[in-house]
Steps between C-alpha positions, in 0.01 A plus 500: 500500500465671835367853493373729769187617326369758747659697776369421843234731626451597854176646629532665838279745676728804497273703729439218749183298518224686682757764595705265722871418460429164670294375203698365204424305183734381226427300185785415266495283189797399289475319169754309297440340161687171448512285186582524130172417323128516575519131583768555768408848629437530871427811702650502849313724745637597839217659697563667835206618713557663837290691752573622850233660711497617860125554467423148367793268584301191400526625139883512510671281243825475308481251214710432192381250242668369185266402217598344167258558213507310169396649168160379380528522121125441451408814695822700459548553877718376783325289765554253786257243363166468323169414667141444403274753673228362726139564386451773763813713479526863611781747440575867549453707186821707468308785333225540760627315809166319516464125541376342177424143388739348244456202271748313280453163335873427460775505765641851552849624598543561875755690710498420871676755719516542877132560587357555154428285197460652153319343204540593132148491356393641163828689455499668846653422841255477791567453870295225662239642739545358848220432745602702804 
């Protein structure tokens, strides 16, 4: 079975970033479900991330990445792999945007995308907090 499960979405700044027509950002994600049973399901993601800036040319990028996710029947989610969290692990809370500590005794589902890694802990997805 091959099914296009979601239409692509395209987020652009319609009014220009900071009022300038020389600033542009585009994020597009396409998904396709492949397989016939939970054992064979895979989710194919095509993620496109682009930015052009006259103000900050060092931030310019144009990347497309293909990611294949397998269905984790134990957790009921699609993921790249599973990993055991290190003892000191911090993630962004999607509700508050704050960095919080997370703990899990068993390996958890993980999705690794371009510059972000997401962990499925206690029934929620969290983005790994980066030390910047």
